[in-house]
N, C-alpha and C positions, 0 to 999 in steps of 0.2 A: 504494500500500500504506500509506504513512504517513498519507495523508488518511483512509483507512478507520479506521486505529487511532485517529487524532485524533478522528474523529466518534464512535467507540465509547467512548473515554475521556470525552468531554464528556457523552455520554448516560448512562453509568454513574455519573458523579459529579454528575449533575443540575445542571450549570452553566447558569444562566439565560441567555437571549439578551442581545443588546446592551442596555445601560441606556437608559431613556427620558431625554431631556434634562430638567433641572429647570425650574422656573418662570422665564419670561423671554421676551423677544421672539425669535421664530425666527431673525431675521437676525443676532442677537447671539451665536448659539451658536458656540463654538470648542472643538474637541476636540484635546487634547494627548496624546502618547504618550511612553512611556519611550524614552530614547535608545538607539541601536544599541550603543553601548559598554556600556550597562547590561546588555544581553543577553550581551555578551562576558564581563562580570564574573561574571554568574550561571553561565556555562559554565565559567569557570576554577574557581569554587568547587565546582561539581559534579565536575569532573575531578579535583581534589585529593582530594575525598572518596572517589571510586571508586578512585583509585590507592592511597590509604592502605589501603583494605579489601583490595585485591588483594595488596599487599605483605605485609600481616599474615598472610593465609592462606598465601601461598607460603613465608613464613618458618617457619610451623608445619610445612608439608609437607616442606620441604627441610632445615630446620635440625636436626631430630632432638631438639627440646627435650623431647618427651614420650616416655616409655618405659614403657608399660603392661605388666604381666604379669597373666595369661597373654598369649600372643602374639595370640590371636584378638581380645582386647580392643583391642590396639594396631591391628590391621587394621581393626576397626570404627571406631576414632577417625579413622584415615586416610581411610576411606571417607566419613565425615562431612565431613572437610575438603575432599575432592574435590567432594563434593556442594555444599558451600557455595561453592566457587570457580565451579562450573558455574552455580549459581543467580545468583551475582553477575554473571557475564558475560551471562546470559540477561536479567536485568532492566535492563541498561544502555540498550537502545533505548527502553524505556518511561519510565525516569527522565529520560532525555535529552528525551523528548517532553514530560514534565511541566515541565521547565525552560523549554522553548520556549513552552509554553502559558502558563506563569506570566508570561512577558515579553509575549506577545501580548495576553492578556486583562486588560490594565490600561487603565482608561478614566478620563480626566481631562477632564470636561466643564464649561465655564464659559459662563454667560449674562450678561446685564446685571444680574441680580438675585441670582444664587446660583451655587453650584458643586456638582458631584456627582463623587465618586470611588468607583470600584469596583475591587477586585483580589482575588486568591485563587482557588484551585481546590478544595483540600480543605475550606477554610472561606472562603466568599465573604463579603466585607465591603463593604457599600455605604453611603456616608455623604453626606448633603446638608447644606450650610450656606448660610444666607442672608447676604448681605453686611452686612445691618443688625446681625448678631450677632458678626461677626468682630472680634477685638480685636488680634491680632498675626499678622504674617507674617515668617518667618525662613527664610533660605537656609542650609542646612548642606552643607558640602563638606569631606570628609576628604582626606588626602594621596593615597590611591589614586583617589578620585573626581576630584581635580584633575588627576591624571595622565591619566585617561580622558576628562576634559571633561564630566562629569556632576555633578549635585548633587540634593539633596532640598529641596523647598519645604514647610515646615511652616506650616500654617494653624491658628490657635487661636481658639476662641470663648470667651465668658464661661463661667466655671466650670472652665476647664482650666488654672488657674494653677499648681497643684501637680504635681510629678512630671514636669517638662519633660524631664529627661534620660531618665527611664524611658520616656516616650512616644517619644523620638527613637530609642531602641534597639528599638522594635518593640511595646512594650506600650502601645498607644494607648488613651487614656482614652475611654470610651464617649461618643460624640457631641460631644466637645470638641476633639479634635485629628485633623487629617487630613494626609496626606503625598502630595505629588507625587514619588514615588520615581524616582530615576534619570533625570531629564529633562536634556536638553542645552541648554535655553533657560530656566533657572531665573529669571534676571533679567527676562526678558520676561513670564513668568507672574506673578511678583511685582508688576511694574509694572502689568500689566493689571488684576489684582485691586484694587490700590490705587486706580487711576484709576476703576474702576467703583464702588468704595466711596465715593469722593469725590463722584462724580456723583449717586449715590443719596442721599447726605446733603445735597448742595446743593439738590436738587429737593424735599427734605422728605419723600421717600417712606421708609417704614419698615414696621414690623410692623403690619399692619392691625388685629390683635387688640388691641395696646396702644393704638392710637388710639381704638378703640371704648371701652376701659375708662376713658379719660381725657376723655370727652366733657364739655364744660362744661354747666352747668344752663341750660335754655332758659327763655323767658318763660312757657311753659305750666307749667313746674315751679314758678316763683316766684310767679305770680299767686295761687294758693290761699293761700299763706302770708301774702301781703300782705293779702288780704281778711280772713283770720282775725284778723290783728293789728288791722285797722281796726275789726272788730266788737267785739273785746275793749276797745279804746280807747273806743268809744262806750258800752259798758256801764259802764265805770269813770266816765266823765263823768256818766252818768245817775245813778249811785249818789251821786256827789258832790253833784249838784244837789238830790237828794231829801233828803240829810242837811242841806244848807244851809237 
């Protein structure tokens, strides 16, 4: 039953299939996933939200804080409260499944040249970064994350210098900041990216577009200039001889 609901939700939300690996050697592809404790953290946050909503509705129902007159208006209000409570309980399996899918559909793919990160259900975000453009890698771990043994790996490229704290709290700058959220091997991921960045730079590989823009002048480009200069020099000498 849950598998059918899962498939229906993915189809209705038009979630794309698994991401294609970014550019790089096939044998270098490594896929990382969020840690199991990150899923438990998401569940705790979901449970607190649901419990708070249920307690608030029950407090209105049983506390007698509202006393409408005439009586039919009070009954209508209580009917709305019961309807809200029933709706809240009915949506719990679906919102729980959304939390589970949010955990499962997180892809962190690393090759020898670049990385690709995709996450989200309501709003799918997919970002690819080449190692040649990466400038900074930082591991973030709050107190609760330390307790659960998970952390976030922040990867920043050129142009993402401002608003670091805003980016860490979820407002990621377009194309400049990416996060490996909730991983239990943050240091391994950081060291892997740093090692592959170093290997890429040591071998002299980089952005092919930049290398084409900075091509030095060839002999074919220089020769016409040399010939024109020689012709002009010859004309000047001839004029000098005629004057003499």
